C-alpha positions as CSV (number, residue, x, y, z in Angstrom):
1,M,-2.4,0.5,-11.8
2,Q,-2.5,-3.0,-10.6
3,M,-0.7,-6.1,-12.0
4,L,-3.1,-9.0,-11.9
5,Y,-1.1,-11.8,-13.6
6,D,2.5,-12.4,-14.6
7,S,3.6,-15.5,-16.2
8,E,6.3,-16.7,-18.7
9,S,3.7,-16.0,-21.5
10,F,1.3,-13.0,-20.4
11,V,1.0,-9.9,-18.0
12,V,-2.2,-8.5,-17.1
13,V,-2.6,-5.1,-15.6
14,H,-5.7,-3.3,-14.5
15,M,-5.8,0.4,-15.2
16,Q,-7.9,2.2,-12.9
17,A,-9.3,5.7,-13.2
18,N,-7.4,8.3,-11.0
19,E,-9.3,9.9,-8.0
20,P,-10.1,13.7,-8.8
21,I,-7.8,16.1,-7.2
22,E,-9.5,17.8,-4.3
23,G,-11.7,20.6,-5.4
24,E,-12.2,19.1,-9.1
25,P,-15.3,17.8,-10.1
26,A,-15.5,14.0,-10.4
27,P,-15.4,12.7,-14.0
28,R,-18.9,11.9,-15.5
29,L,-17.6,8.6,-16.9
30,V,-15.1,6.9,-14.9
31,R,-13.3,4.5,-17.3
32,H,-11.0,1.6,-16.4
33,G,-9.4,-1.0,-18.5
34,F,-7.0,-4.0,-18.8
35,E,-3.8,-4.3,-20.6
36,I,-2.9,-7.7,-21.8
37,V,0.7,-8.3,-22.9
38,D,1.5,-11.3,-25.0
39,K,5.3,-11.9,-24.2
40,R,5.4,-14.7,-26.7
41,N,4.6,-12.3,-29.6
42,N,5.7,-9.0,-28.2
43,R,2.3,-7.7,-28.6
44,E,-0.4,-5.9,-26.5
45,V,-4.1,-5.1,-26.3
46,Y,-6.0,-2.7,-24.2
47,L,-9.5,-3.7,-23.1
48,D,-11.8,-0.8,-22.2
49,G,-15.5,-0.2,-22.3
50,S,-17.7,-3.3,-22.9
51,W,-14.6,-5.4,-23.5
52,A,-13.3,-4.4,-20.0
53,E,-16.7,-5.3,-18.3
54,V,-16.7,-8.7,-20.0
55,F,-13.0,-9.4,-18.7
56,Q,-13.9,-8.1,-15.2
57,R,-16.7,-10.7,-15.0
58,Q,-14.2,-13.4,-16.0
59,I,-11.9,-12.1,-13.2
60,N,-14.9,-12.2,-10.7
61,A,-15.6,-15.8,-11.9
62,W,-11.9,-16.8,-11.3
63,Q,-12.1,-15.5,-7.8
64,A,-15.2,-17.9,-7.1
65,N,-13.8,-20.7,-8.9
66,T,-9.9,-20.8,-9.1
67,P,-8.8,-21.8,-12.6
68,T,-5.7,-23.7,-13.4
69,Q,-2.8,-21.9,-15.0
70,E,-3.6,-23.6,-18.3
71,E,-7.1,-22.4,-18.3
72,V,-6.2,-18.8,-17.6
73,E,-3.4,-19.0,-20.3
74,E,-5.9,-20.2,-22.9
75,M,-8.4,-17.6,-22.1
76,L,-5.7,-14.9,-22.2
77,G,-4.5,-16.3,-25.5
78,G,-8.0,-15.8,-27.1
79,Y,-7.7,-12.0,-26.1
80,A,-4.0,-12.1,-27.3
81,E,-5.4,-12.7,-30.7
82,L,-6.9,-9.1,-30.9
83,A,-3.4,-7.8,-29.9
84,Q,-2.2,-5.5,-32.9
85,N,0.0,-3.1,-31.1
86,P,3.8,-4.2,-30.9
87,I,5.5,-3.7,-27.5
88,V,7.7,-0.6,-27.5
89,M,10.1,0.3,-24.8
90,H,10.3,4.0,-23.8
């Protein structure tokens, strides 16, 4: 797990697949995803599969062309519209 972004409005965490334990076979399908937490509305969305790949391409583009915070927040706001899960503290 790696935190990629943290602001007053959003948190983005990259969830990466665990390495297999020594002696265990590697998984056939290594999955990773991104959790986007909308602090303003106390909601979160988890992107995996093709959604995660699209989001990863966006991150790669940001690394090539550093966006402003406003641009990042606007893009995250679009993903936050998908958020249906309320944040629950454990």
